[in-house]
Structure formats: structure tokens, C-alpha cells
N, C-alpha and C positions, 0 to 999 in steps of 0.2 A: 368178246371179252371173256377171259378165263378167270375162274375163282378157285384158288387152291390154298388150303390152310389159312383161311381168312382169320385175322386177329386184329384187335384194337390195341394200340399202344397205351401203356399206362401213363407215360410221361412224354413230354415234348421238349426238345432242346430250346434254348432261348431264341435262336434264329427262326426255328419252326413256329414257335409261339408268336413271335413278332409278325411273321409272314401271314399266319392264320388271322390275326387281329386285323391286319391291313386289308386282306381279302374281304372280310366282312364289312369293315368300315367303309371301304371304297364302294361297296354295293349300294350304299345309301344315296348315292348320287349318280345321275345319268347326264351325259353331255349330248346335246342335240347337234344337228348338222351346222346350225348357226353359231355354235359355241356356247349356247345358253345351258346353264346347269339346272337340273331339276332334282328336287328332293324325292327319293324313292325308297322309303323304309320298308316297303312291301317285298323288296328283293333280298332283305337281310337273311331270312330263313333259308332261302335257296343257297345263298353264299355260305352260310354256316354249314350246310350239307356238303357243298363242293369242297370247302376247306377240310371238312372231316374226312372225306374219302381221299383227298389229296395228301394229307399230312398225318392222319391218325390211323388209317387202315392199311394193313399190309396183306399181300396175297392176291392182289388184283393185277391182271395183265391185260393191257388194251391191244386189240388187233388194229390193223391198218384202217384209218378213217374213224376210229373211235376216240372218245375222250372221256373225261371224268363225268360228263353229264349223262352218259349211259347208265351210271350207277343210280341216278335218280329215278330211272325207269325200271330198275330191277326190283321186284317185290321183296326178295330176301335182303338185299342191301338197304332198301328203304326201311325195312323193319329193323335192321341193325342200327341205322341212324336214330330211329325213334326210341330204341332201347337206351341209347347213349345220349339222348337229347339233353337230359338234365344232369349229366355227369359233371364232375368238378371242372374238367378241362373245357368242355363246351360252354358251361355256365360262365367261367372266368373270361373266356374269349368273347363271348356274347356281350358281357357287361363292359369290358374294356373297349370293344368295338363301338358300342353305343355311345360311350363317353367321348371317344375320339370323333365320331360322326357329329355329335352335338357341338363339339368344339369347332369343327369345320363349318357346320351350318351357321353358327353364330358369327363366325368370321365372314362368311359369304354375305350374310344379311347386313352386317355392318358396312362392308365395302360397297354393297349395292344400294344402300339407303340414300334417299335424296339429301339428307342432312350431311352425310359423309361426303357425298359428291360435291356439295356446296363448300364444305370445309376444304376439300382437296383443291377445288378451283380457287378459293380465296388464298390458300397457301401458295399455290403456283403463281398467282398474281403478285403476292407479296414478295416472293423470291425474285420475280422479274423486276419489280421496282427496286429492290435492294441491289440487284445486279446493275441496273441503270445508274443508280446513285454511286456505286463503286466506280463505274466507268467514268462518270462525270468528275468524281473526285480525283481520279487518276489523271484525267486531262487537265484539271485545274492545277494539280501539282506539277505536271509537265510544263504548263504555261508559265507558272511562277519560276520554275527552274530556268526556263529560257530567258525570262525577264532578268533574273539574277545575272546570267551570263552576259546579256546585253549591257546591263548596268556596269558590270565589272569591266567589260570591254571599253565602254565610254569613259569610265574613270581612268583606265589605262591610257587611253588616247589623250585625255586632258593632262595627265601627268607628264607625258612626253612632249607636249606642245608648249611653246612660249606664249605669252599674252599676245605678242605680235602675230604669231601664226594663227592663233584663234581668231583674231580680228580679220586677218586675211581670208581665213576659211569662211567666216560669216559673210564676207563680201562676195566671195565666189559662189556661195550657196544661193545668194540672192540675184546673181548676175544672169544665170541662164543654165540650161541643161548641160551643155558641154563643159562649162567651167565647173559646175557642181560635180560631174562625173570625174573630172580631172582631180578635183580636191579630194574626193573619196578615195581614188586610187593612190594618191600621195599619202593619205593617212594610213591606208592599209599597208603600204610599203614600209612606212616608218615603224609601224607596230611590229611588222614581221622582222625587220632588221634588228629591232631592239630585242625581240624574242630570241633571235639567233645569238646575239651577244650575251644575253643572260645565260643561255644554254652553254656557251663556250666557257664562260667564267665558272659555271658550276662544275664542268669537267675538269 
């Protein structure tokens, strides 16, 4: 690591400030191999130093295999951080990062609480019931629509048939399977032919 003309920036751009706050805020939480998140506020000071050397200090060049963590082991750079520990930049970043971490912590606690889990389960069950009710209502509407079509068809058949034909139909319906099927075919044929005539007249 080379140090040449080391100086500390007096100001940070908005993107730099946002990145600095995010670095520190993220350090408050650790993720385990099982995905569990642990609250780790003891890492915030180290993250503040890392952000300081990454975004606020100019004149540091890293050699191959080195990174910003080498700065934490350098006595002179460590002293530079301590001198600026309570500068307005680091104080503002530290305060904002703590507020952001508290917000994330509260949200994590809310999501992981037994009460919240029960509410989520109850909401999921309620949504499932609503979905089933909607499906049932849709099927009922489809059934009623089919019934309307069947009733309209029956009314159409009765309109086309004379009383004598209706009496003959009833007789065939009671006679046996073959005569009943024949009667049904004749009714369907009559309705179809009537529909063709209506279509021709419309044209």
C-alpha cells in the first residue's frame, strides 16, 4: 500500500454520501449460512472506518492482494481516522446509518414475530376462502346460464310443435329407448330447419 499526499475530502457528493451511509447501515446485520439474520451493531465502527478510507481519503494506492482493510492496520491511517471520527461528515453518516439500521431492525422484528406470522397465515387462509367462493360463484353463474339456454331451447321446441306433436312425443318418450331417441332426433331436426329458415329470412 502506497501513501502519497494523503488528504481528507471536505465534502462528499450525494451518491458518495448515500453509499457511505449504506455501508455503515448494512454492517449492523450479519447473514448466517442458514439465511438467519443477526443484529451486529459492534461492526458499525469498523464499517465507518472502511467507508472513511474508501470515500473520504485520497492519496492511497493499493497493491495487488490488498484492500481497504489494510488501512485499519496502518498506525498513521488509524490515527487519521481517529482525528476525523467526530467530524461533521462522519457524525452525519453515523447518525443516518443508525436510523436506517433501526428501521430495518424494527421491520425484521415485525416480520419475524409470532403475531405477525399468525396474521399472515390468517390472511392467506382468508384469501384462499375468498378465491374458493369466487370460483363457486362463477360455477353457479355458468350453471344458471346453461339452464337459461336449456329453458330457451325447450320454449323454442314447444313453439314449433303442435299439440298433436307434443302428445305424440310424450307417447314415444314413454314407449321405449329407441322411440325416445327417434323423437329427440326429430325435435332437433325440426329446430335446426326452423333456425335455417329464420336465418334465410334475415338475409
